[in-house]
N, C-alpha and C positions, 0 to 999 in steps of 0.2 A: 732067120730064126725068130726074130722079134715078132713077125706076123704069125708064125705058128703058135707062139705063146699067147699072143693077143687073142687069136681065134679060140684057143683052148680055155683061157682063163677070164677073158672079158669079151664074149661074143657080141655084146651090144656095141662096144667101141670098135670091134673088128668090122662090123657091118658098115661103119662110116668110112672105112678105107676104100678109096676109089681106084687108085693106081699106085704103082711104084714107078719111079723115074730113074732112068739110067742114060748116060751119055754114050754108052757102048752100043753102036748100031746093031751088033750081032745079038743083043739081048732084047732090043725093042720089038714090040708087037708080038711078044711071046708071053707065056704065062709063068708066074712063079709056081713051081710045083707045090703040091699039098694044099696051098691056100687059094690057088687059081685066081691070083690078082694079075691083071695085065700090066706089062712093063711098057711105058711110053717114053717118048723123047721129051727133052725140055721144051722144045717148040710146041709139041702137042699139049703139054701142060698149060702153056700160055693161052691156048684156045678154050680150055675147060675150067680153069681156075676162076673163082669168084671171091669178092670181098668177104672176109670172115672165114675163109677156108684156112686150114692148117697144113703146113708142110712139116713133116717129121724128118729131121736131118739125122742120118745114122752116124755120121762122124762130124763133130763140131768143127774140125779143121777145115771143112768145106763151107761152113756157114757164111762167111763174108762173100765168097764167090757166088753162092746161091742167092743170097740177099741182093747183091749187086745186079745179078742177072734179072731177077724178078723186078727190081726197082727200075731197071733200064727200060722196061716196057710199061712203066707208070702204073703198075698194079699196086693198089693200096689196101690197107687193112688186112694183110695176110699175116697169120699167126705162125710162129715157128716154135718147134719143140725139138729137143735133142735126146738121143738115146744114150750118149756117153756123158 
């Protein structure tokens, strides 16, 4: 839902969204309907993320897990934002 609203109300910001990330293998390599954003695995994210990129965390309860995962691969200068 967040991406639908972003696409409707802030198309400039929406154009910056590259992927959605999901650990569910059944969702990976598919598109989110309506917004046509590809769902990738966390491992694929590690191949494409660059310093200065932002990860939007839909549920802040997962923030520590996500940050630990990203840091374990020595990725630095990654920004985080939360929806809740």
